N, C-alpha and C positions, 0 to 999 in steps of 0.2 A: 086131294084128288088130284090124280096121274093123268095125264096127256101126253098124246105120243104126238110128234110133230115128224113131219116127214125135212129132212134138209137136204136139197141138193149135193152129192157128192161133192163138185168143185169148192164148195162152201164149207163143207166137213172135211175134207183135204186140210183148204185152211185154216180150220181151227183149229183140227189134231184130234186126238182123244183125250184132252182133258177133263179128268175129273170132275172140275168145278163148271161145266163149262154147262149144267143143268141150275147151277147157282146162277151163274152170268145172266142166262134166260128170264128166269124170276126175275132177277135185280132190274134187268132192262125192262121187262111187261111192268114193275109195280113202279117204276119211274116216270114210263111214259105215260101211264094212269092215272099218275100222280102229278104230272106236269098239267096232263087235261082237267086236272079239279076233279077224278070220279073216285080219288082215294084221298082219305086225308090226313094230318101226321099219322093221329092214330094208327089209322088200317096200315099204313108205309108198316107203320114198326111193328104191330102186329102180325103183318106179311113174312118180313123178314126177321124176326124175331130179335128189335135191336129195339135198344134203351132209348129216351129222348135225343139224350149227347150223343149217341151213336147214330142216331138217324142225320142231325144236323150236321158231324162230320159225313156222313154218305150221302147224303146233297150237294154240301159245297164241292168233294171230289168231282162230284158232275157236276156242278159247272147250278147248280138250281138255289136263286135263293126264293125267299117268302118276299113278297113286294108288302109293304109296311102302308097303309093309311097313316092320313092325319087322325082318323081316329083311333087305330090302333093303336101310336105313339100315345097318343092324349090319353088313355083307358092306362097302358101301363106306369104314365105317370102319374094318375090318378093312386094306382096300386099301390105302386112306390110310400105315395104321402100316405097311405095308412097306414100304412109299413113303421114310420120314422126314418125315411129316407131323404 
């Protein structure tokens, strides 16, 4: 889907005619929706065409870190134990 968004002239002048502006806008939207809990990790990857590894770097670069609960950690420990670690 393509969406046209009017940008005030003053803001457009500050942003310049950057070729990557549509990508930056998409990233900002997806990042905000992820932070708000409306997108999952797979949604974020699919929306931006990222691998799981790239997604981790993208989130880290934008200061977004997943909050782990004690249950999450226990689940990971159990999974590692099943794999022999």
